[in-house]
N, C-alpha and C positions, 0 to 999 in steps of 0.2 A: 504494500500500500504506500502510495506516495505521501509525502509530508502534507501536501495540500489536501488530499482526501482525508487524512487523519485529523486535520484541523476542522474540516467541514463536519466530520462525524462527531467530534468533541462539541462543536457549537450546537449541532442538532440535539445531541444527548443532553447537554446542559440546559437548553431551552425546554426540552420535554420534562426534565427533572424539576426545573423551576416552576413551570406552568402546570405540571401534572398531566399534560397531554390529554386533557379533557376527561380524565378518569373520575374526577370528583365534581359533582354538581355544585356550582358556585352558590346556588340558592339553598342547598342542603335540603332538598325536597324530601318529604316523608310520606310513606304510604298511609292511607286513611281508610278505615272500614267500619262497618257497623250494621245495625239492623233498624228497621222502621216498622212500627206497628201503627195501625189506624183503628181507633175505637176498640182497642184491645185485641185486634186480630192482625195476623201477619199481612202486610201490605203486598198485594199481588204485583202491582205495577205503579211506577211513578218515577220522579227524578229528584235528585238532590244536588245542590250547588253550594259551594263555599266561596265567599268573597272576602278578601283581606279588609280588616277595619282600618288599617293604616294605608299609606300610599304605596304599600308593598306591591311587588310585581306579580304575585301569584293568585290564581283563582282556579278552581277545578270543579268538575261535576261528574256525576255518574247516573246511570239508570238504576232504578231499584227494581229488583226482580225477586219474587218469592221472599220478600222481606229483607233482602240483603243488598248492600252496595259495597264496592271496593274501588279505590283509586290507587294504582300502583305508584311506587316512589318516583319513577321516571316522569309521571304526569301529576305527581302529588303536590303537596302544599309545603311551603317553607315554614319553619317554626314561627308561631305568632297567633294572633287572635283573628277569628273569622266569623262573619255572620252566616247563618244557615238558612237556605231557602229550600223548602220541600214543596213539590207540586204533585198533586194527586188528581189525575183526570177521572171524570165520571166513567165507570166501566160500561155504562149504557149509552155512551155518546154515539150518535149516528152522524158520520161525516157528510152525509147527503143532506141533512137537515140543518146543521150548524157548522160554521167554519172552525170554531175552536170548542174543545170540550169544556163542559162545566167544571170549575175548580172545586174540589171537595175539601182541600186543606183550608183551615181557618187562616185569617190574615196574619196572625202572629207567626205563621210558618212561611207564608208567601211573601211577606214584607221584610224578612230578615231580622226579626226581633230576638231570635235565639242566637247565642254565641257559643263558640267552642275555642279552646286553646290547643294548638298543635305544638307538641314538644319534640325536641331533638332526641331521638332514640327512644321515645316513649311508645306505649302500645298504640296510641292514637286510634282507639276504638270509641266510636260515638254512636250510642243507641238513642232512638227517639220514639216516643209514644204519643202520636198525634191524636188529639181528641176533639171532636166537635161537640159543643155543649148546647 
């Protein structure tokens, strides 16, 4: 190997070692999972979304199926506080009669009034029991 190629190799290796070569997520995203019940029953279908309460860069969401949701770390949330939005469509919705399904979740869940805190290395399991009164 020539001296020039050795220098180039050292520079590339040093740069990768210093930057981490993209191995670590700079936002330190965490996996988030949990369950959702509606009026005491496992929620068959819906969506959940988490939005940072700070001016942070992360937000994520997932479909809820058979009462469970999961957001993998690569698409997850940076440690911090988030508002929670849960949407539960009316299972009897007929797309031929109405453009959007009737929302069954109460405003406290659709308007982000619930909060969670994602922690670095924590279990980050958040369960919700949505009730209509």
